[in-house]
Wavefront OBJ file of the C-alpha trace (Angstrom):
o trace
v 18.952 54.548 67.164
v 17.938 56.225 64.319
v 18.614 54.034 60.703
v 20.455 55.962 57.693
v 19.948 55.148 54.299
v 22.035 56.091 50.739
v 21.830 54.639 47.480
v 24.955 55.273 44.962
v 24.732 56.233 41.754
v 25.145 52.466 40.333
v 22.233 50.931 42.462
v 23.687 50.175 45.491
v 21.992 50.759 48.540
v 24.112 51.505 51.994
v 21.564 51.318 55.050
v 23.309 51.554 58.290
v 21.983 51.068 62.376
v 24.615 52.969 64.489
v 25.001 51.713 68.086
v 27.515 54.202 69.652
v 27.524 51.987 72.861
v 29.370 49.907 71.329
v 33.168 49.310 70.410
v 32.439 46.776 67.405
v 30.397 46.520 64.301
v 28.686 44.286 62.463
v 28.647 44.610 58.237
v 28.181 42.750 54.966
v 27.311 42.363 52.198
v 23.867 41.298 51.311
v 22.817 40.135 47.135
v 19.410 39.532 45.631
v 20.670 36.267 44.343
v 20.387 32.716 45.606
v 19.163 29.307 44.828
v 15.770 30.325 42.968
v 18.135 32.674 40.768
v 19.819 29.658 39.146
v 18.329 28.083 35.955
v 18.074 24.036 35.922
v 21.323 23.461 35.196
v 22.969 26.191 37.077
v 21.610 24.805 40.490
v 24.062 25.000 43.400
v 25.976 27.932 41.552
v 25.214 30.516 43.962
v 26.041 28.420 47.202
v 29.862 28.134 45.310
v 30.329 30.962 44.421
v 29.676 32.257 48.268
v 32.234 29.597 48.847
v 35.125 30.226 46.134
v 34.633 33.774 47.013
v 37.259 33.409 49.811
v 40.041 31.341 47.906
v 41.761 34.469 46.462
v 41.786 37.082 44.241
v 44.208 39.084 42.774
v 45.439 40.574 46.112
v 45.154 38.068 48.428
v 45.354 33.918 48.707
v 42.979 32.470 50.628
v 45.561 32.384 53.971
v 45.924 36.201 53.487
v 41.886 36.965 53.595
v 41.975 34.962 57.129
v 44.769 36.265 58.547
v 44.338 39.918 57.466
v 40.417 39.978 59.232
v 42.042 37.471 62.397
v 45.014 39.614 62.933
v 43.010 42.352 64.052
v 40.166 40.093 66.295
v 37.685 39.717 63.309
v 35.574 36.730 61.807
v 34.289 37.457 58.253
v 31.975 34.571 56.758
v 28.461 33.925 54.628
v 26.002 32.559 53.536
v 23.429 31.097 50.334
v 20.460 31.264 51.492
v 16.887 30.951 48.698
v 16.595 34.847 47.956
v 19.938 35.982 48.767
v 24.129 35.279 49.618
v 25.316 37.449 52.292
v 28.705 37.751 53.223
v 29.589 39.439 56.510
v 32.236 40.487 59.031
v 32.616 41.727 62.563
v 35.486 43.630 63.090
v 36.158 46.706 65.570
v 34.628 49.858 65.089
v 38.603 51.351 63.805
v 38.886 48.212 61.655
v 35.741 48.926 59.377
v 37.615 50.469 56.147
v 39.438 47.193 56.335
v 36.810 44.624 56.568
v 34.705 46.021 53.698
v 37.768 46.542 51.742
v 38.194 42.421 51.423
v 34.738 42.354 51.690
v 34.476 44.519 47.546
v 37.825 42.405 47.046
v 36.191 38.511 47.020
v 33.358 39.819 45.005
v 35.156 41.807 42.307
v 38.544 40.372 41.781
v 38.129 36.698 42.420
v 40.264 34.546 40.779
v 38.288 31.510 41.212
v 41.917 29.230 40.379
v 41.208 25.944 38.609
v 42.477 23.811 40.963
v 41.274 25.380 44.250
v 37.981 25.037 42.019
v 37.896 21.628 41.818
v 38.865 21.403 45.739
v 36.109 23.188 46.720
v 33.699 20.800 44.174
v 34.980 18.595 46.034
v 34.327 19.772 49.407
v 30.632 20.564 48.779
v 30.499 17.239 47.413
v 30.994 16.094 50.778
v 28.579 18.567 52.114
v 25.686 17.179 49.787
v 26.735 13.725 50.817
v 26.296 14.736 54.294
v 23.210 16.422 53.821
v 21.746 13.653 51.913
v 22.273 11.038 55.339
v 20.729 13.569 57.495
v 17.334 12.609 57.293
v 15.994 15.561 59.750
v 17.531 17.750 56.900
v 16.426 16.389 53.946
v 12.909 16.079 54.368
v 12.829 20.484 54.117
v 15.038 19.316 50.898
v 11.601 17.307 49.785
v 9.163 19.678 51.261
v 10.010 21.995 49.617
v 11.303 20.135 46.138
v 6.890 18.715 46.470
v 5.419 22.287 46.983
v 7.433 23.569 44.619
v 7.498 21.139 41.795
v 10.709 22.342 38.767
v 10.979 25.457 39.920
v 13.696 26.834 41.500
v 12.408 27.706 44.564
v 11.590 24.310 45.270
v 15.896 22.958 44.366
v 17.691 22.554 46.643
v 20.936 25.289 48.156
v 23.509 22.731 47.705
v 22.635 21.566 44.090
v 23.540 18.120 43.343
v 26.599 16.217 43.029
v 26.512 15.932 39.471
v 25.312 20.052 39.078
v 28.450 21.133 41.534
v 30.843 19.243 38.878
v 30.117 21.090 35.983
v 30.881 24.271 36.718
v 33.790 25.754 35.583
v 35.519 29.554 36.453
v 34.257 31.104 33.440
v 30.663 29.588 34.502
v 31.087 31.451 37.949
v 32.360 34.634 36.580
v 28.998 35.141 33.699
v 27.034 34.070 36.855
v 28.563 36.465 39.322
v 28.413 38.889 36.077
v 24.987 38.784 35.494
v 23.084 38.655 39.269
v 25.857 40.968 41.933
v 24.716 44.226 40.133
v 24.363 47.686 41.883
v 20.743 47.156 41.530
v 20.361 43.420 43.748
v 23.121 44.683 46.456
v 22.666 46.393 49.937
v 25.771 46.728 52.218
v 24.690 46.456 55.391
v 26.387 47.854 58.469
v 25.388 48.039 63.113
v 27.120 49.025 65.831
v 29.555 51.248 66.119
v 29.270 53.347 62.558
v 29.814 56.672 60.687
v 27.235 56.279 58.645
v 28.780 59.288 55.731
v 32.198 57.470 56.178
v 30.620 53.917 55.436
v 29.285 55.549 52.454
v 32.637 57.390 51.328
v 34.037 53.414 51.703
v 31.745 51.819 48.761
v 31.361 54.452 46.873
v 35.428 54.029 46.600
v 35.385 50.469 47.034
v 31.909 49.018 44.862
v 32.491 51.622 41.974
v 32.893 48.545 39.830
v 29.254 46.756 40.329
v 27.943 47.334 37.581
v 23.864 49.417 37.881
v 22.274 46.697 35.528
v 18.858 46.286 36.990
v 17.625 43.184 38.787
v 16.704 41.136 35.509
v 13.540 39.781 36.575
v 13.203 35.773 37.463
v 9.555 33.595 37.358
v 7.108 34.151 40.035
v 6.671 31.018 42.373
v 4.066 28.828 41.466
v 2.860 26.555 44.579
v 1.315 23.186 43.956
v 1.568 21.413 46.913
v 2.541 17.444 46.278
v 4.658 14.693 48.339
v 7.473 13.079 48.612
v 8.218 9.843 50.430
v 11.077 7.881 51.186
v 11.363 5.033 52.750
v 14.423 4.248 55.021
v 15.629 1.753 57.781
v 15.585 4.542 60.633
v 14.840 4.166 64.243
v 12.357 7.390 63.490
v 10.587 8.813 60.880
v 11.258 12.821 59.436
v 7.730 14.248 58.857
v 6.730 17.639 57.462
v 3.419 18.588 56.425
v 2.255 21.815 55.053
v 0.413 24.406 53.479
v 0.701 27.807 50.915
v 1.638 30.674 53.551
v 2.214 34.466 53.100
v 4.712 36.727 51.076
v 6.826 39.081 52.580
v 4.275 41.381 51.224
v 1.001 40.023 52.236
v -1.757 41.731 54.254
v -1.797 38.215 56.333
v 2.025 38.196 56.442
v 2.316 38.944 60.248
v -0.970 37.064 61.008
v 0.523 33.589 59.537
v 3.776 33.997 61.656
v 1.618 34.833 65.146
v -0.296 31.328 63.876
v 2.639 29.356 63.571
v 3.729 30.567 67.052
v 0.079 29.744 68.545
v -0.176 26.283 66.783
v 3.521 25.064 67.273
v 6.584 27.912 68.295
v 7.395 26.772 71.825
v 6.776 24.874 74.443
v 3.255 25.821 75.217
v 2.222 25.963 72.004
v -0.775 23.625 70.644
v 1.637 21.220 69.526
v 3.445 20.510 72.288
v 1.878 20.581 75.215
v -0.997 17.777 73.315
v 1.801 15.975 71.183
v 4.570 15.956 73.405
v 3.578 16.922 77.120
v 0.014 15.218 77.086
v 0.282 12.738 74.837
v 3.847 11.956 74.666
v 3.676 10.866 70.520
v 7.374 12.630 69.623
v 10.786 14.228 71.389
v 9.923 17.889 69.401
v 7.531 18.591 67.353
v 7.264 22.441 65.867
v 5.512 24.665 63.329
v 7.990 26.852 60.988
v 6.534 29.868 58.415
v 8.661 30.836 56.123
v 7.777 34.048 53.451
v 9.418 34.585 49.984
v 8.675 37.771 48.251
v 5.787 35.879 46.618
v 4.938 33.309 48.086
v 5.435 31.013 51.397
v 4.918 27.560 52.939
v 3.708 26.834 56.414
v 4.205 23.749 57.624
v 4.752 21.142 61.053
v 7.776 19.340 61.543
v 8.112 16.281 63.936
v 9.670 12.798 64.026
v 8.495 9.913 65.757
v 9.138 6.071 66.144
v 7.438 4.181 63.518
v 4.256 2.605 66.311
v 3.605 5.948 67.269
v 3.229 7.522 62.823
v -0.178 7.793 62.491
v -1.524 8.792 66.246
v 1.198 11.074 65.499
v -0.445 12.988 62.781
v -4.213 12.552 63.226
v -3.519 14.052 66.776
v -1.322 16.774 64.920
v -4.336 17.086 62.234
v -7.026 17.526 65.328
v -5.103 19.805 67.174
v -5.314 22.640 64.070
v -8.813 21.878 63.811
v -9.027 22.527 67.392
v -6.769 25.975 66.673
v -9.426 27.226 63.952
v -12.170 26.428 65.805
v -10.850 28.215 69.182
v -8.317 29.896 69.069
v -8.176 32.108 72.408
v -6.627 35.583 73.893
v -4.474 34.642 76.200
v -2.542 32.046 73.619
v -2.460 34.796 70.256
v -1.355 37.574 73.218
v 1.553 35.085 74.032
v 2.743 34.627 70.113
v 2.271 38.617 70.260
v 4.662 39.335 72.817
v 6.875 36.357 72.075
v 7.500 38.581 68.492
v 7.179 41.679 70.152
v 10.531 39.918 72.556
v 12.444 39.049 68.807
v 12.197 42.927 67.263
v 14.070 44.116 70.411
v 16.415 41.196 70.956
v 17.435 41.764 67.046
v 18.145 44.991 68.672
v 21.081 44.105 71.347
v 22.596 42.327 68.454
v 24.361 44.388 65.965
v 24.923 40.942 63.660
v 21.640 40.455 63.679
v 20.578 44.059 63.197
v 22.415 44.253 60.327
v 20.817 41.497 58.176
v 17.394 42.326 59.444
v 17.961 46.414 57.704
v 19.384 44.559 55.016
v 17.091 42.108 54.073
v 14.068 44.739 54.172
v 15.719 46.810 51.622
v 15.717 44.080 49.703
v 11.938 42.987 50.429
v 10.644 46.032 51.374
v 12.446 48.900 49.473
v 12.674 50.565 53.030
v 14.090 49.924 56.334
v 11.116 49.540 58.578
v 10.424 51.327 61.832
v 10.329 49.557 65.060
v 6.834 51.071 65.752
v 5.415 50.158 62.301
v 5.976 46.099 62.672
v 4.283 46.520 65.814
v 1.735 48.039 64.986
v 0.860 45.140 62.816
v 1.815 42.500 65.372
v -1.048 44.843 67.884
v -2.883 44.266 64.582
v -3.863 40.934 65.082
v -6.852 39.182 66.589
v -8.021 35.287 67.185
v -10.243 36.273 64.727
v -7.994 36.752 61.885
v -4.971 33.503 63.055
v -8.218 31.566 62.677
v -9.569 32.957 59.393
v -5.828 32.232 58.442
v -5.496 28.856 59.448
v -8.860 28.039 58.265
v -7.675 29.340 54.038
v -4.818 27.485 54.787
v -6.232 24.046 55.362
v -8.683 24.813 52.380
v -5.433 24.746 49.937
v -3.191 21.485 48.485
v -1.522 19.866 51.367
v 2.429 18.856 50.982
v 4.133 15.550 52.536
v 6.990 15.268 52.996
v 8.343 11.932 54.269
v 12.056 9.679 55.506
v 12.719 6.792 57.168
v 9.616 3.804 58.430
v 6.498 5.619 56.735
v 4.331 3.175 56.049
v 1.943 4.049 58.232
v 1.957 7.749 57.362
v -1.298 8.896 55.857
v -1.108 9.843 52.455
v -1.883 13.827 51.589
v -4.777 13.168 50.114
v -5.832 11.410 53.420
v -4.747 14.428 54.581
v -6.411 16.500 52.319
v -9.694 14.742 53.233
v -9.098 14.950 57.054
v -9.306 18.447 56.687
v -11.647 19.244 53.777
v -9.131 20.193 51.202
v -9.669 17.316 48.758
v -11.459 18.716 46.235
v -7.801 20.688 45.542
v -5.735 18.012 45.414
v -4.396 17.007 41.470
l 1 2 3 4 5 6 7 8 9 10 11 12 13 14 15 16 17 18 19 20 21 22 23 24 25 26 27 28 29 30 31 32 33 34 35 36 37 38 39 40 41 42 43 44 45 46 47 48 49 50 51 52 53 54 55 56 57 58 59 60 61 62 63 64 65 66 67 68 69 70 71 72 73 74 75 76 77 78 79 80 81 82 83 84 85 86 87 88 89 90 91 92 93 94 95 96 97 98 99 100 101 102 103 104 105 106 107 108 109 110 111 112 113 114 115 116 117 118 119 120 121 122 123 124 125 126 127 128 129 130 131 132 133 134 135 136 137 138 139 140 141 142 143 144 145 146 147 148 149 150 151 152 153 154 155 156 157 158 159 160 161 162 163 164 165 166 167 168 169 170 171 172 173 174 175 176 177 178 179 180 181 182 183 184 185 186 187 188 189 190 191 192 193 194 195 196 197 198 199 200 201 202 203 204 205 206 207 208 209 210 211 212 213 214 215 216 217 218 219 220 221 222 223 224 225 226 227 228 229 230 231 232 233 234 235 236 237 238 239 240 241 242 243 244 245 246 247 248 249 250 251 252 253 254 255 256 257 258 259 260 261 262 263 264 265 266 267 268 269 270 271 272 273 274 275 276 277 278 279 280 281 282 283 284 285 286 287 288 289 290 291 292 293 294 295 296 297 298 299 300 301 302 303 304 305 306 307 308 309 310 311 312 313 314 315 316 317 318 319 320 321 322 323 324 325 326 327 328 329 330 331 332 333 334 335 336 337 338 339 340 341 342 343 344 345 346 347 348 349 350 351 352 353 354 355 356 357 358 359 360 361 362 363 364 365 366 367 368 369 370 371 372 373 374 375 376 377 378 379 380 381 382 383 384 385 386 387 388 389 390 391 392 393 394 395 396 397 398 399 400 401 402 403 404 405 406 407 408 409 410 411 412 413 414 415 416 417 418 419 420 421 422 423 424
């Protein structure tokens, strides 16, 4: 169960969690560069780069990349988020050298063929169109943009059709050279893996990653705001939120537990009161997103036009009730859910590789399970109530799409929760 960490001379960190009873290995390359690393003209380039990485290198065509990994029964994929981009594979243990060679190849020797680039920009344009046509997804882009206006962290990961069309192969190379450096890169593996062997392979395959330090990025500034989009839909999509806690904040774990208590499952307060008792919607839940220097706490729900006003009012009632009367049993249940999630992660090599990679990126070290459990156990009912009270005292953020005439303004929400003085 030991986690081993080695930093290469160029700053690349190699971290492994060996699970000798398994036959497979999940491994990948995580880079601390995502949509918040982009300037306004670059919005969407992180995601485009992720796509183009699989479109051919000097040694492999796009077809060869797919065939080589699938010839050994493996799989390879990638994902872009606000603060990182990951490229990962799952293979049998004996095929780890092949998987790492492919990952190194696509990140250092992609050719960014102009014809392939044009095709992929068209594909991403379709992806953006699909997102714009999916209100339950689009409302979250509106929400984050309202919370962090005019900042990279508030812009959509996909970018816009116009920005994506503007990117050239040279722009991709410049972005890659600037952000894909050793100190920003973590190679993580979990499953049947030998740490020293992976270190040797990584040193050989990633030797061309520069040792340049990461360029500082602007701090996020939560502002709060509102974005409304009237549409002729059957349901109104609503996300209401407040400032949350960063990964490094003392109350980060408290925020996670508070979210679980309020709307983290079928036994949560919001689900029981809004869905089960009153039947005001099919689904309602809360969430907490942590980032390196900020966080977002939100409540998401969808309902028909006739129930919008009652849903929002009942939700605010339940937030206030939780602050006033959160109980030991529900906090204990939320803590049990977090503990179980941590233990279940240990049963999935893919989930575990991603977890230890993110811990290295955000904390500079793997976090022992005992330490994480101790943080959970230290949270009490008073901590949850105090966090929620501080949270709703901040400026709210509100995003809504659909038949939203009866959705109250954020000023009305702030006034209802006693935070109107904080709304600009």
